[in-house]
Structures are given as structure tokens and as C-alpha cells.
N, C-alpha and C positions, 0 to 999 in steps of 0.2 A: 775491359769494361761489359755491361750486360748490351750483349748482342740484340741490338734495337732491327740489324736487317739485312741478309744474305752481306749486301751490297759494303757493308763494312765489319763483316766477320774476318778478324783474322786482322785487322787495320786498327777498330778501336783499343785501343786503352783506355778507354773510350763510347760500343755501342751498346741504352738501352737501357722496366725504366719505366706504373710508371704510371647504399646510399644507387645511384640512379645515372646511366650517365648525361651528367653536365657538367659542367665545370667545377670542381671540387669542393672551392672555398672561395668564399668570398670579403674574407674580412678578416681581423688577427685571429688565430685561436682568443680564446674565453674559458671560465675556469671552469664551466657550466657542459661542455664539449668534451665528455665522454672517461668516465672512470681512470682514475690518478689511484697511483701508491695515497693512502692517506696520511695529510698532514704534508708537511714539507722533505723532502728527499735528503737527510741529516743521516751522515753516514755515519757509521760505528769508530771511525781508527783503530780497529782491528787488519794485524795483517789476509789481505784478501787476494786471489787471486781470478781474475776476468779471463775468459775466454772470449777471444771473437772469429766466428767464419767468415772467409769472404776468398776471393779467385781474381787471378792475376788481371790487371787493370785498374783492377777496383784496390785492391794495397799495399800497389807501390809506394805509395806517400808514405803509410803507415808508420815503416819501421823509425823516421822522424817523427813521424806524432805520440808513437808511443815514448820513445825519451824525453819531448817534449810536460807528457802528462805523469810521467814515471816521477818524473824530478820536481814538482807540484806535489806528487803527490806520493809520499814512498810506500805510502802504505799500502800504496795498491799495485797488485803485477797486472802486467797482459799481456795475455798469449795471447800468439794468431794462428788461424791455422789454416792456408791457402789451398782449397777445393777445385779442383779443372771444372770452368763454367759447366761444361757439358755435363756434369755434375750433379752439383752445385743444387739446385733443387728438392735431387732425389736423397740424398743423402741429409739433405735439411726436413724433409720431413720425414727420412725413416724417424731421423732423432726427437724429433716432436712427437712424431705418434709413440713411444719409447719413452718420451717425457723429458730427454737424455740432451736436450741439445745446448745451444751455447748460451752465455749472455748476453753477448752482442752478433746481433748479424745483418749483413748487407739485406731491402727486403725486392727481394726479385719477383714476387708474386702475389698479386691482390687478394689472395684467394686467402694468403693468410693472417692480413691482417680481418678477411669478413670471419673469417673462427676467431679472433682473439689471440693471436698467435704471438701478438706484441703490445708495448706497454703505452694508453697513452701518452705522448711526453707535455701534456698544452700550460701542467702545475708546475715540470721543468722546465718551461721557455720565460712561463712569470720571474720561480723562484731564481733562475742563471743569466737574467736578462736578456735573454740570448734577440738578437736583432732580426726577430722573424719579418720585418712589416721591410727590410732593407733586402732580407734574400729575393735571388731573382725568382719571379715570380713564377715564370714557365717550370724551374727546374725544382723546386724546392714544390708545387702542387702536383711530380708528375707520377712519383710514388710516393712522396712520404705525408696523402695526407687520402685525408677516409670517412668523407661523409663526418668532415667539418670537425675533424678531431686529427694532432702531426702525431705520427706513428716514428720518423726519421728524419735526422736533418743529415747536410755534408761540408764539404768544404771548397770542392771547387765548381763553376759552371764551365759544363762541353755545351755545343751551339751546334747546327749547322749552319752556315755562311757560306756565299759567294766570295772566292776569293777572289783576285786576277792582279794579271801579270799588265800593267802600265806600260812597260816600254811598245807590248804591240799594242795595244788602244791608239797611245801612239804615232806608231807605224801606218795603222792603217785610219785612219784620226778620226775614230770611233767613241763617243765621248764617251766616261766614266759611269758607270749605273749609279745608280744612288744608296743608300747607306740606308734609308729610312721607309722610302718610298720604289715597294715594288714593282717592275714591271710584270709583263701579262707574257703567261707562256709563247704567247705570239711574236710580243717583243723581245722576248730572251731569244729565240729562232732566228727575227729574220737581224741579233744582232752577234751571234756567231757566225751567222753565212758572210758575215764582213770585216767580221776576224778572221777568217780562213783564207789563207793560200793555199790548193793546189796545186799533187806538182807525181810524176811516177816514182822519185827519187822520194823515199821516205822520211832524207836527212834534211830535206827543203821545206817536206811540210811540215803545218801551220793548222794545230786543231781551232775551231773558234771557241770549243765549251768540248763536255763532255754527257752523254744521256744515257739515261739510270731511270730506272720507275721510281714516280716521286714520292711511291709512297710512306716512305722512308722519313722525308724532310717539310714534306708540307702539311698543314691541318688534319689532321684524319676526317676532319665533316667533309671535305673531299673524295672519301670514299664511303663514308657513314654516316647511318642518320643523327639527327642530333641526341637519341636517343640510347646511341649505340647497339642497338638493337637489327637493324637492320642493313644488311650491304646488296644487294640486289635490287640494281634500281638507284645506285646511289655511284658504285665504281664503276658501272659502264653509262648511265646516263652523258648527256652530252658535252659537258665542260670537261669532263674527266677524260671519257675520249678522243674529244679534241684533245686532250695537254698527250695524252699517249700517240696520237697520232705525229702530234709537233717532235716526242721526241726520237719516234722511231726516224720520220722522214730525216730529221738532223745524220744523220748516220746513212744514209739512203743521197740528203747534198754534196755530203763532204764534208761537212761542216766540225759533227760529232766520229771520233773512231770507232776503229768495225770493231768485231770480233780475230778476223782474218790477218788485219789490220795493227790490235792490241797482242796476236801471235808470235808477228816477225817484228815489237817495238819494243815488245821486251818492257814496259812503263806504262803507266798510265797517273792518271790524276796531278795529283802536286809533284811527282820529279817531271812530269812533261811540262812543265807550269815556268819550274823556276829554271829550266832550261832554254826557255823560249820556246819551247812546238805548242804550249795550247793556252790558248789567252785565260779563258776563264774553267774552276772549277768548283761546284757544290761538293763540298766534305766539312767534314768538322774543324771549331777550332785549336785545336788540344796539338792536333799532328801537325794542319797546313800552318800555323802563323810561328810556332821556331822553326819550325822549314823555309820559310821562305826569307825570314831575318838572318835563319843561318847563310843560307843564298849569298845573303847581300842584294837580291835582287828591289827595286821600282816594287812595289806593289799596295795593291787594297783593297777593301772587303763591300761588301754589300749584301744586304735580305739578300733574301729570295724568293724567283717568282710565283706572282698565283697561278690556276686556274685561267679566271679572267682578271681583264683589266674593269679597277675599283674593289676588287674583293681584300677583307681585309688584312695588314700586314701580318706575316707567319717570321716565325722561330720556333723550332726543335730545340729544344735546351735539355737537361738535365743532369743531373748531380753524382756523388757517392754517396743515399739515400741508409747508412744503418741506423738498425733502431735496435731495443731493447727490449729481449723475449719475455715473454708474462712467466715461463718455466724456470727464469733465473734464480739462482738465489741469494745472488747480492744487485739483487733489484736497484738501490738506491747507490751502489757503488757503479753500477752499470749508466746509469741515467746521467751520474756525476762528467764521466768520459764521453757519450753522445754529445753532451750540452760541451761539455771542450771543442768537441767538432765545428759545433756550429759556434761558439766564439777565436776559441785561439787557435783552433786549426782554420780558421780562416787568412785567420793572421800569415800566418806560418805558408800558406801556401803563395799567397803574396811576398814575402822574403827570398820566394823561392820560385817568382817569376810565371807562378801560376794565375788566371784567373782566380779570384775567390765567389766562392758563393756568395756574401754579400756585394750588393754592388754601390755601395759607398767605399764597400774598401779595394774595389773593380776603376774607378776613376782613380786613385794611385795607378791601378797595374797600367789603366792606357799610357802616363809619363807623357812624354815631345814625341808620338808615334803617331804619326798624320793615317797610318794603314791600326795600330793599333783604337785611334777613335774612330776611325770606323765599324770597326767591328762591336764595336763595346754598342756603338750605339746599332747596328743590328741583333748584339743578341740582348740589348734593354726591351723592346718591343716584342718579348716573349710573352704569352698570354695563358693562362690556362688553357691544358686541356680539356675534350672532353673525357670520361671513364669508359671504357671499353675493355674488358677483361681477357678476347681477345682477338685484340685487332692481328696481332703478328701471326697466330694462327692463323686466323680467315687469310689474308695480306698474301699469306706465301703463295699460291695458285697463282696470281697477279706476272710472278718470273715465268711461269710456263705461260701467257700468256704475253708475256715482252718475247721470250726466244725466238714464238710465234708469229711476231711480226718484225721483227731483224732479221730472224734466218730463214723464212720459211714466207715474206712477203701478206703474212694474213695479216687485214686490215685491223684496228683496234678497235672496231666497237664490233666484228667479229670474237677475233682473239677474247674480248673481256666478255659479250656473252655470254660466251661458249662455259668460262668457268663460275661465270657467278653465282650457278645455281648453284655450284658445290660448298663456292665460302661463305651462301648463307647456310646452309647443312651445320660447317665446322663454326663457324658463331654461333650458332646456335648449340653446337654441343659446348659449345666452352665458356655457357652464361649457361648452364645448367650443372657445365660443375664449377660455378665459382655458387650459386643458389646453395649446392648442396654443401657447400663448406663451412656454413654455420647449423646448420641436420646436427 
């Protein structure tokens, strides 16, 4: 999965991911939105070979998808090339520069859309009756929609939610958190203290939650301005500083595992939760739900906290967004495959037990599981993210500030104030690179 943040590197097969810096789309695509292949995207019926480029985590599902597509389209053969994620952008850039890119690829960076490297799919959405309005709003607009046009489609919904161990909540007499009404960071801090059992013996320890920088699971607007161009003054404003201080204080208070405890326990997150050692964890649905269901524990799901009480609910979501390169020699056949992802691909995800991108199909994924129902309700709350091409590059320095807070005892205010100016420089550079893409 596309890497969205350092904490999930190596965990997410799922991490990733994502005009002006306002929500990318507010309505269904129309035929006026962007250049399309002329007329209907009819395929020739001749023997065609399509090349797809992706990387591990976003292509694990593709053998099944390709098998189903080729069964319906025997004249089209699909060949998949997996590239290490760390090399993916460089190899794509090199290939596109030489005009030798694949027919279909994962849309990893928005500057490719700015530069016109991918075809808009708005006409295909109409032609193939793709249920765009049923797709998870946050996931489909994150990487696939740019300046009102749709450039990629996906098959699943990945999300960050809070997963909790019901047995521990019952043991400590703590009410279950809401699936739809977020608690504030202060309320989260207070709740995890009530779910903590301290002991010098790590075998007897129970932690209330896990504490990490919230830049990867909270609304980006908590760290940057609404136009996506300012980070200094936002990443270190009072609400964000307080949220980081509370997270750091969780480790001091013993309600979250410290680095030294982690090195001794050699486990974290969902593994601790299923063993009854951790009451709550903020994690992706793709890893966590199969884990708790396989373990057979009583579990629940809630929407993640917000910085302050009353802030709008937020759920970070994404999908496996693949699009058609404008240099494809077989654009109509390639569009047909991507359209297949948006229709039959979602159905196949459901058959395999995954949450589809199509939220109407996802209702069937819920079944009679109370935990899945709660997860579905939390994920359904996803909204459009604001657009910012350099978010991950700029916010990477938050991890340096976090180390200062948790390992050196530096206050969140001091740590964030120190890195904010350099973060602003990185953000400015990212915008310059993005704007140069179309020149």
C-alpha cells in the first residue's frame, strides 16, 4: 500500500495516497469535466496485451482480478509488473519521460495528473455505468479526483479507525466509545488512563492506548491551512500543540507503551490488543479486522478522536487507485479494465471478504457482526480531503519533534515551533515542484 506515514511503513498493504487546496470534487463527474478519448471507448476486439505497473500491497489482489477480467475479455491479455514501492515513482517518471510507460498504473503522486500523464475517466464512468456516487467519498477523492475530473478507480476501502477490546472495557467499567461521535484528544487521554493497569511486571501490564503523532490519521486541516500552502502557524497552533502534548503525556502517564517497554515486549498495536494487553489501538481496517476476527475476541470499532471537542468527525480513507496513462497504445482496452475494477472488481472484493470501495456493497460486508457494523459507520463518515501535494514530505519532520517530546522531554510547543519553519520550506518546495509539472 502506498506509504502514508512512517508509523505504518511495513504494516500497511495498506499506506497511501491523495486545483487549489480545497476539496477536489463536490458532485458526480460530468461529460464537460476534462479531456476524454473521443466518442465511446469501444474496444477493437483484436488481440491486445495490457501492461500494468504497481507494487506489493496494491497488487496482491490483481491475479484474481485479472483472471476474472480475462475470462470476460478473452481477446485482452493483462500482464502485471510489480516494482518495489521505494523505486516506483522514479521508474514511472523515467518511463513516462521516454514515452515507454505501462498502459495502467497506480496513481502515486498528483503531479502526474497535473502534467496530463493520465486520462480522465468521466466518460467511461457514464458509459460503463460505474456507481461513482456509491464510492466512499474520502477514498475516491483522495488520489483519483483532480480539478473536478476522475483519473483512477479502485476496488476496496482502506481506513484508519479505533479498534478496541470489549473485555478490557468491561473489566475496567469504561463505556464503549462511539462509532460516529468522535471524542476529543483530551477525552481520549482520560479514557486511556482508566483502561490502564500499571505494574513493574510487564506480564501484568495493560495499556489503555497507543500514542503516535496524529498527522497520519487526522484531518490534514489540523496541520496545514485550508489552501494547503501554510504549515507554520498551523502545525504549531494551540489545538495541535495540545494534542501532541497529550499524546506524549500518555507515555509519561503509563497509559501508552514507551519505546523502552516496546523493545522488551517486542509487540505493539493489534497483537497486544488481541492478547488483552492493550485496550485500544488506532490502526487500519485491513490489518486489524481480520486479526481480531481470527483471534475470536469481543471487539468494537470507533471513529478516531479529533483535536478539540466539537471538531467535525474525520476518517482517513483510501483505495487502490489505478488509472490509464495518456501514452497507452490501447487506451480503450485499458479503460475497460479500470472500469472493470470499479464494478466487478468491487464485487470480487466483497466475495473475498474485503470492504469494497462501493459503500452499498460494503453494507453486505457488514453481515451480522456488531464490530463490522461499527467500523462501517465510522468509515462511512469519511469526507473529502483538502489537496496538498507536499503534505507527507513537509510533515515528516513531525517525527523528529515527536522524538524530542518522548525521548528528551521537550514540550510539544518547543518541539513543533523548532521544526515548523523548515516544514514550511519543504512545503513551499513541494508546491514549486508540483506547479512545474505542467510547464
